[in-house]
SEBARO-535530 format. One record per residue (C-alpha): residue number from 1; residue in three letters; x negated, y, z negated. Coordinates in steps of 0.02 Angstrom, whole numbers. Layout:
BEGIN
<pos: NUM code: ALA X: X Y: Y Z: Z>
...
//
This chain:
BEGIN
<pos: 1 code: UNK X: 449 Y: 336 Z: 1298>
<pos: 2 code: UNK X: 439 Y: 252 Z: 1129>
<pos: 3 code: UNK X: 275 Y: 281 Z: 1039>
<pos: 4 code: UNK X: 177 Y: 140 Z: 960>
<pos: 5 code: UNK X: 90 Y: 128 Z: 792>
<pos: 6 code: UNK X: -10 Y: -15 Z: 723>
<pos: 7 code: UNK X: 4 Y: -52 Z: 538>
<pos: 8 code: UNK X: -161 Y: -136 Z: 497>
<pos: 9 code: UNK X: -87 Y: -261 Z: 377>
<pos: 10 code: UNK X: -28 Y: -440 Z: 381>
<pos: 11 code: UNK X: 87 Y: -407 Z: 234>
<pos: 12 code: UNK X: 268 Y: -431 Z: 290>
<pos: 13 code: UNK X: 333 Y: -329 Z: 141>
<pos: 14 code: UNK X: 229 Y: -178 Z: 192>
<pos: 15 code: UNK X: 282 Y: -194 Z: 373>
<pos: 16 code: UNK X: 466 Y: -200 Z: 326>
<pos: 17 code: UNK X: 444 Y: -51 Z: 209>
<pos: 18 code: UNK X: 363 Y: 56 Z: 345>
<pos: 19 code: UNK X: 497 Y: 9 Z: 470>
<pos: 20 code: UNK X: 632 Y: 62 Z: 346>
<pos: 21 code: UNK X: 550 Y: 230 Z: 315>
<pos: 22 code: UNK X: 523 Y: 266 Z: 501>
<pos: 23 code: UNK X: 694 Y: 203 Z: 558>
<pos: 24 code: UNK X: 742 Y: 376 Z: 619>
<pos: 25 code: UNK X: 589 Y: 395 Z: 731>
<pos: 26 code: UNK X: 570 Y: 336 Z: 909>
<pos: 27 code: UNK X: 419 Y: 236 Z: 856>
<pos: 28 code: UNK X: 381 Y: 51 Z: 875>
<pos: 29 code: UNK X: 290 Y: -15 Z: 721>
<pos: 30 code: UNK X: 174 Y: -160 Z: 762>
<pos: 31 code: UNK X: 94 Y: -275 Z: 635>
<pos: 32 code: UNK X: -67 Y: -374 Z: 653>
<pos: 33 code: UNK X: 34 Y: -522 Z: 718>
<pos: 34 code: UNK X: 89 Y: -415 Z: 866>
<pos: 35 code: UNK X: -85 Y: -375 Z: 933>
<pos: 36 code: UNK X: -235 Y: -475 Z: 993>
<pos: 37 code: UNK X: -326 Y: -536 Z: 837>
<pos: 38 code: UNK X: -483 Y: -443 Z: 789>
<pos: 39 code: UNK X: -605 Y: -464 Z: 644>
<pos: 40 code: UNK X: -532 Y: -379 Z: 491>
<pos: 41 code: UNK X: -663 Y: -269 Z: 407>
<pos: 42 code: UNK X: -729 Y: -298 Z: 233>
<pos: 43 code: UNK X: -647 Y: -181 Z: 108>
<pos: 44 code: UNK X: -809 Y: -117 Z: 35>
<pos: 45 code: UNK X: -748 Y: 55 Z: -18>
<pos: 46 code: UNK X: -755 Y: 109 Z: -199>
<pos: 47 code: UNK X: -589 Y: 202 Z: -185>
<pos: 48 code: UNK X: -417 Y: 168 Z: -113>
<pos: 49 code: UNK X: -444 Y: 309 Z: 12>
<pos: 50 code: UNK X: -607 Y: 234 Z: 76>
<pos: 51 code: UNK X: -532 Y: 62 Z: 101>
<pos: 52 code: UNK X: -378 Y: 130 Z: 190>
<pos: 53 code: UNK X: -491 Y: 226 Z: 309>
<pos: 54 code: UNK X: -600 Y: 73 Z: 343>
<pos: 55 code: UNK X: -448 Y: -30 Z: 392>
<pos: 56 code: UNK X: -366 Y: 105 Z: 497>
<pos: 57 code: UNK X: -527 Y: 143 Z: 593>
<pos: 58 code: UNK X: -555 Y: -41 Z: 631>
<pos: 59 code: UNK X: -378 Y: -62 Z: 696>
<pos: 60 code: UNK X: -387 Y: 92 Z: 809>
<pos: 61 code: UNK X: -555 Y: 39 Z: 879>
<pos: 62 code: UNK X: -500 Y: -140 Z: 914>
<pos: 63 code: UNK X: -328 Y: -106 Z: 989>
<pos: 64 code: UNK X: -334 Y: 70 Z: 1060>
<pos: 65 code: UNK X: -177 Y: 111 Z: 961>
<pos: 66 code: UNK X: -150 Y: 244 Z: 828>
<pos: 67 code: UNK X: -169 Y: 144 Z: 669>
<pos: 68 code: UNK X: -102 Y: 166 Z: 494>
<pos: 69 code: UNK X: -175 Y: 72 Z: 348>
<pos: 70 code: UNK X: -151 Y: 79 Z: 162>
<pos: 71 code: UNK X: -245 Y: 22 Z: 10>
<pos: 72 code: UNK X: -148 Y: 11 Z: -149>
<pos: 73 code: UNK X: -150 Y: -68 Z: -318>
<pos: 74 code: UNK X: -124 Y: -47 Z: -503>
<pos: 75 code: UNK X: -237 Y: 48 Z: -623>
<pos: 76 code: UNK X: -221 Y: -1 Z: -806>
<pos: 77 code: UNK X: -284 Y: 126 Z: -933>
<pos: 78 code: UNK X: -346 Y: 2 Z: -1061>
<pos: 79 code: UNK X: -445 Y: -89 Z: -925>
<pos: 80 code: UNK X: -531 Y: 74 Z: -874>
<pos: 81 code: UNK X: -428 Y: 87 Z: -716>
<pos: 82 code: UNK X: -447 Y: -93 Z: -661>
<pos: 83 code: UNK X: -391 Y: -195 Z: -565>
<pos: 84 code: UNK X: -392 Y: -41 Z: -452>
<pos: 85 code: UNK X: -460 Y: -78 Z: -278>
<pos: 86 code: UNK X: -475 Y: -261 Z: -330>
<pos: 87 code: UNK X: -289 Y: -279 Z: -364>
<pos: 88 code: UNK X: -257 Y: -397 Z: -218>
<pos: 89 code: UNK X: -400 Y: -512 Z: -269>
<pos: 90 code: UNK X: -400 Y: -489 Z: -458>
<pos: 91 code: UNK X: -393 Y: -676 Z: -489>
<pos: 92 code: UNK X: -520 Y: -709 Z: -349>
<pos: 93 code: UNK X: -532 Y: -699 Z: -161>
<pos: 94 code: UNK X: -378 Y: -781 Z: -85>
<pos: 95 code: UNK X: -280 Y: -771 Z: -248>
<pos: 96 code: UNK X: -91 Y: -766 Z: -234>
<pos: 97 code: UNK X: 18 Y: -627 Z: -303>
<pos: 98 code: UNK X: 74 Y: -745 Z: -441>
<pos: 99 code: UNK X: -105 Y: -787 Z: -490>
<pos: 100 code: UNK X: -156 Y: -603 Z: -496>
<pos: 101 code: UNK X: -2 Y: -559 Z: -598>
<pos: 102 code: UNK X: -28 Y: -702 Z: -720>
<pos: 103 code: UNK X: -210 Y: -654 Z: -750>
<pos: 104 code: UNK X: -165 Y: -473 Z: -786>
<pos: 105 code: UNK X: -26 Y: -524 Z: -906>
<pos: 106 code: UNK X: -147 Y: -635 Z: -1002>
<pos: 107 code: UNK X: -281 Y: -499 Z: -1007>
<pos: 108 code: UNK X: -156 Y: -378 Z: -1085>
<pos: 109 code: UNK X: -77 Y: -502 Z: -1205>
<pos: 110 code: UNK X: -151 Y: -424 Z: -1362>
<pos: 111 code: UNK X: -133 Y: -242 Z: -1308>
<pos: 112 code: UNK X: -12 Y: -137 Z: -1411>
<pos: 113 code: UNK X: 143 Y: -67 Z: -1325>
<pos: 114 code: UNK X: 83 Y: 113 Z: -1340>
<pos: 115 code: UNK X: -80 Y: 73 Z: -1250>
<pos: 116 code: UNK X: -6 Y: -12 Z: -1097>
<pos: 117 code: UNK X: -2 Y: 141 Z: -984>
<pos: 118 code: UNK X: -38 Y: 110 Z: -800>
<pos: 119 code: UNK X: -1 Y: 176 Z: -627>
<pos: 120 code: UNK X: 27 Y: 113 Z: -452>
<pos: 121 code: UNK X: -85 Y: 203 Z: -328>
<pos: 122 code: UNK X: -74 Y: 205 Z: -139>
<pos: 123 code: UNK X: -188 Y: 288 Z: -12>
<pos: 124 code: UNK X: -138 Y: 291 Z: 171>
<pos: 125 code: UNK X: -249 Y: 331 Z: 319>
<pos: 126 code: UNK X: -198 Y: 369 Z: 498>
<pos: 127 code: UNK X: -332 Y: 354 Z: 633>
<pos: 128 code: UNK X: -315 Y: 389 Z: 818>
<pos: 129 code: UNK X: -413 Y: 290 Z: 948>
<pos: 130 code: UNK X: -564 Y: 378 Z: 1022>
<pos: 131 code: UNK X: -529 Y: 480 Z: 1179>
<pos: 132 code: UNK X: -659 Y: 570 Z: 1286>
<pos: 133 code: UNK X: -662 Y: 754 Z: 1245>
<pos: 134 code: UNK X: -533 Y: 737 Z: 1106>
<pos: 135 code: UNK X: -576 Y: 751 Z: 923>
<pos: 136 code: UNK X: -439 Y: 709 Z: 798>
<pos: 137 code: UNK X: -482 Y: 697 Z: 615>
<pos: 138 code: UNK X: -406 Y: 555 Z: 516>
<pos: 139 code: UNK X: -265 Y: 595 Z: 396>
<pos: 140 code: UNK X: -290 Y: 522 Z: 222>
<pos: 141 code: UNK X: -164 Y: 544 Z: 81>
<pos: 142 code: UNK X: -150 Y: 475 Z: -97>
<pos: 143 code: UNK X: 3 Y: 460 Z: -207>
<pos: 144 code: UNK X: 36 Y: 378 Z: -376>
<pos: 145 code: UNK X: 178 Y: 335 Z: -493>
<pos: 146 code: UNK X: 152 Y: 319 Z: -681>
<pos: 147 code: UNK X: 221 Y: 177 Z: -785>
<pos: 148 code: UNK X: 198 Y: 45 Z: -919>
<pos: 149 code: UNK X: 139 Y: -135 Z: -900>
<pos: 150 code: UNK X: 268 Y: -251 Z: -979>
<pos: 151 code: UNK X: 223 Y: -411 Z: -1070>
<pos: 152 code: UNK X: 336 Y: -524 Z: -966>
<pos: 153 code: UNK X: 392 Y: -517 Z: -784>
<pos: 154 code: UNK X: 566 Y: -452 Z: -745>
<pos: 155 code: UNK X: 652 Y: -457 Z: -576>
<pos: 156 code: UNK X: 627 Y: -551 Z: -414>
<pos: 157 code: UNK X: 621 Y: -411 Z: -286>
<pos: 158 code: UNK X: 463 Y: -325 Z: -228>
<pos: 159 code: UNK X: 293 Y: -408 Z: -234>
<pos: 160 code: UNK X: 123 Y: -399 Z: -317>
<pos: 161 code: UNK X: 131 Y: -323 Z: -491>
<pos: 162 code: UNK X: 309 Y: -258 Z: -472>
<pos: 163 code: UNK X: 383 Y: -380 Z: -601>
<pos: 164 code: UNK X: 286 Y: -300 Z: -745>
<pos: 165 code: UNK X: 284 Y: -119 Z: -687>
<pos: 166 code: UNK X: 409 Y: -9 Z: -778>
<pos: 167 code: UNK X: 405 Y: 167 Z: -702>
<pos: 168 code: UNK X: 412 Y: 314 Z: -821>
<pos: 169 code: UNK X: 592 Y: 370 Z: -844>
<pos: 170 code: UNK X: 668 Y: 205 Z: -787>
<pos: 171 code: UNK X: 736 Y: 54 Z: -879>
<pos: 172 code: UNK X: 707 Y: -71 Z: -738>
<pos: 173 code: UNK X: 545 Y: -136 Z: -663>
<pos: 174 code: UNK X: 512 Y: -104 Z: -480>
<pos: 175 code: UNK X: 550 Y: -290 Z: -454>
<pos: 176 code: UNK X: 726 Y: -261 Z: -524>
<pos: 177 code: UNK X: 761 Y: -118 Z: -403>
<pos: 178 code: UNK X: 835 Y: -129 Z: -230>
<pos: 179 code: UNK X: 719 Y: -94 Z: -83>
<pos: 180 code: UNK X: 796 Y: 79 Z: -62>
<pos: 181 code: UNK X: 777 Y: 121 Z: -247>
<pos: 182 code: UNK X: 597 Y: 67 Z: -248>
<pos: 183 code: UNK X: 558 Y: 161 Z: -87>
<pos: 184 code: UNK X: 625 Y: 320 Z: -167>
<pos: 185 code: UNK X: 499 Y: 320 Z: -310>
<pos: 186 code: UNK X: 357 Y: 203 Z: -263>
<pos: 187 code: UNK X: 177 Y: 254 Z: -234>
<pos: 188 code: UNK X: 183 Y: 182 Z: -58>
<pos: 189 code: UNK X: 351 Y: 262 Z: -21>
<pos: 190 code: UNK X: 284 Y: 431 Z: -76>
<pos: 191 code: UNK X: 126 Y: 413 Z: 28>
<pos: 192 code: UNK X: 219 Y: 356 Z: 183>
<pos: 193 code: UNK X: 346 Y: 496 Z: 170>
<pos: 194 code: UNK X: 203 Y: 621 Z: 153>
<pos: 195 code: UNK X: 126 Y: 559 Z: 315>
<pos: 196 code: UNK X: 291 Y: 551 Z: 411>
<pos: 197 code: UNK X: 262 Y: 718 Z: 500>
<pos: 198 code: UNK X: 105 Y: 646 Z: 578>
<pos: 199 code: UNK X: 199 Y: 487 Z: 626>
<pos: 200 code: UNK X: 340 Y: 589 Z: 701>
<pos: 201 code: UNK X: 213 Y: 673 Z: 815>
<pos: 202 code: UNK X: 166 Y: 501 Z: 881>
<pos: 203 code: UNK X: 348 Y: 469 Z: 926>
<pos: 204 code: UNK X: 356 Y: 623 Z: 1037>
<pos: 205 code: UNK X: 182 Y: 628 Z: 1106>
//
């Protein structure tokens, strides 16, 4: 019997990415559009880990399904680690990827090349629904990839801040890479691969 996992995200890119990475598992990946709507919790955590856990716990409680959630974003050294957990709403609540990207580019316009260090960070959390007499601790993992924030966008693949993120050791932004190339090095790809053993257990039990 195929196992089921809810990804507590309405982001089609993230859903596709998780489905690619779990293609070898007998596991049906559901998105928020596949379950009865429930109130999405406020992301009030001060860290990526806290927000991922908030979202995963809400999904498991509302649907009765094992739920995976992530919180991810970009930390820019010269901005003291911001946008950080505010990456998805850097230009305001409801801001588009393009608006967030444009704001960050303008904020870094006068920053010298050698001071444009940054990193993509992803925390993932897996929460099981409550069962009488069963106690399963959530699994929470964090991964990051270091890079440089470019002055101008390059590439049309990916999403979010990908067009200005140049990973260390590479000459193309993550928006210039194929999906497979990005998966191999990305913060989210690393985090999802790290939690695959736990997801594989869902597929068999």
